[in-house]
N, C-alpha and C positions, 0 to 999 in steps of 0.2 A: 504494500500500500504506500502510495507516494505521500510526501509531506503536504500539509495544508497551511495556508496563511489564514490565521484567525484574527478578525478585526471586529471592533465594536465602537459604538458611540463616535461616529465620524462627525456628526453635527455640522454638516455643510462646510467643513474646513478643508478645502481642497489643497491648500499648502501643506497641511499635515499629512493628508492622504498621499500626495505625490511623494513626500519624503519617505513614508513607509514603503511605498511601492519600489522606490529606488533602492532603499536599504535592503529589502527582502528579495530583490531580483535574483533568480537562480536557486532560491532556497525552497520553492514549493511548486506544486502543479495545479492546485485548485484553491480558490478563495471562498471562505465562509464568513458570514457576517451575523452578528448578534443584535442588530437593530440600532435604531436612532441614527439613520442616515442624515436626518435633517433636524432643524431647530438650533437656535443660537447663532450659527454661522451664516455667512452672506452668500454662499454658493449652493443653494438647494438643488437647482436644476442640474448643474454639472455633477453633483454627488449622486443624484438618482440616476442620471444617464450613465454614469460610470457603473453603478450597481447593475443596471439592466444589461449592460454589455459584458460584465466580467464575473459576476458572482455565480457560484455553483449552487449555493443555498443561503437563505436568509430568513430570519424571524423578525417580526415587527417589534419596534420599541415604543415606549409611551409617547415620545415626541413624534414619531411617524404617525401614530393614531391621532394625536392632537392637531397636527398640521394638516391632516386631510379631513378633519371634522368628525372623527370617530371617538373623541373623548372630550368631555367638558373641560374648560380652562379655569374654572373657579378655584381649584386647589393649587394652581401653578403660581409661582411668585410673579410680580408685575413684569419683570424683564422677560421671563419665559413666555408669559401671555402675549406680550407685544411681539416677541419673536415668532411665535406660532401663528399669530394673525398675519404678520407680514409675509411669512413663508407660504401660507395658504394662498395669499393673493399673488405671490410671485411664481408659484409652481405652474407648469403647463398642465393641461388637462390629461395628457398621457402620463405624466409623472405623478399626478394626483391619483390616477387610477392604479398605477403600480403600487403606490403606498397603501391604498385602500385594500388591495388584494394580498398584502403580505400575510404570511402564515403566522398564527399564534404559536408561541412556544409552550412547552418543549416540543421540538421537532426532531425526530430521529433521522440521523444521517449516518449511513454505514452502521457501526455498532456504538455510536455515541449520540448524545443529545445536544441540541442548541436551544438556548433560552435567553431571553433578554434579562429578566430578573430572576427571582427564585423559581426553581422547577415546580414549586407548589402554587405559585401565583406570579404571572409574568410582570406584574407591576410592583412586586415586593422587593425591597432592598435586602441583600445578604451582605451585611457589613462586618459582623462580629462572629466570634466562635459561638456565642449564644444563639445567634440567628441561624448558623449553619447546623448545629448539633441535631435539631429535630428533623432535618431534611433527609436523613438516612432512609426514613420510611417513604419519602416522597420521590426519590430518584429511581428511575427505571433502567438507567444505563450506568455502567461502571464509571464513565467519565461524562460529565455535563459541563459544557462551556456556557458561561453567562457573563453579562455585562452590567449595565445600569448604574453601578456604583462609581464608575470612573476610577476604580482603584485596582491596580495590577496585583495579581497574586491568586488567592483562592483558599480552598480548604480541603484537607484530607478528612474523610468521614470514616470513622472506625466504629466497632461495636460499643466502645466506651465513650464516644463523643466525637469531637472534632478538634483539629489543630490547623493553624495557618500554614499556607505554603508561602515561603519567602519569594518575592519576585526578583530573583537574582540568578542570572545565567540559565543553566539547563537543569531541569527537575525530572527525575525518573519516576514513572508511575509503577507502583507495585501491584501484583495481581490480586492481592488479598484485601485491598481497600477500595473505597469509592471516592471520587474526586469531583469537586466543584472548582473549575479553572476559569479565572478571569484574565483576559489578555490585556486589560486596561483600556483606556480611551484613546482613540486616535486623535480626535479633534478637540477634546477639552479635559485633560487629566486633572485630577483633584487630589493628588497625593503630595503636592508641594514640588513636584518635578514637572516643569512645563513641556518637556520633550514628548513627542507622540509615542504612544505605547501600542504594542501588538505582541502576538505570540506565533511561533511556528510549532505545529503539532506533527510529530513523526510517529505514526502508529507502529511501524515495524520495530523501531527502537524503543517505543513506549516512552517517549520523552516530550517534554514541553520546554521550548526555549523562549524565555522572556526577553524582549528587546525594547530599547528606547532609541529614538533618533531625533536630532535637532531639526527644526524646520523654520521657515521664514515667518516668524510670529508678527513682525512688523507689517508684512503684506496682508496677512489674515486679519489683523486688528484694523488696519486701514480700510479694508473692504467693509467691515462691520460698521465703522463710523460713517463711511460714505453712504451706506444704505440707510442711514438714519436709525439704526438699531441702538439700543441702550449702550452707552459707553462702558458700563460695567462688564458687558459681555466681551469687549475688547480687552479691558484691563485684566480680567481674570486669566487670560491666556498667558500673560507674562508671569503670573504667580503660580500657575498650575494648581489653582484652587477652585 
């Protein structure tokens, strides 16, 4: 089985996505996405068009739902609401239709699952060991890839509970445990590291390689400001929060 490029939370940040694609070139054969193609960033149509042309499989994210009108915006913070409304107006009808038809996770691909949030609830955040521990009963595959938190890493699920996976280098999957693996956010990391995050999954070697790459934050932020989107969405790219 050939390696996969696993991406999540692109958030219409094409500068970050291009950097990931350049950095990962030659390391994979297929690309899988865990949702949130759009929202926050200023390039929703290029992001969706790239997805339509290049992804082997994808599940929907909460911002994908919100930006095509499939989720109410009342619970989103003001900057996110403004971004979703702007994105909905900006997207072409073809790209809106693509987002509208994205699959709900968890989605089985080969022998692993793809989910945006928790495998128990696509909109639920899995942030802590306490969040992860009860999910051993909810997972249906030995390895589940998830996003939503914008935090690279994940969790090992054992009979006695859960422990964190450090997002450092190459991590080997053992046959006796279950795994929740988060590649991190391409377009808006929130772990204090502004570099774009992604992962390479090699099924034959049973390894996850966590990677980070610098990108042109100035250009991405400039586009956000030029679009009239909240300045906070540009500022947070520099801080990685």
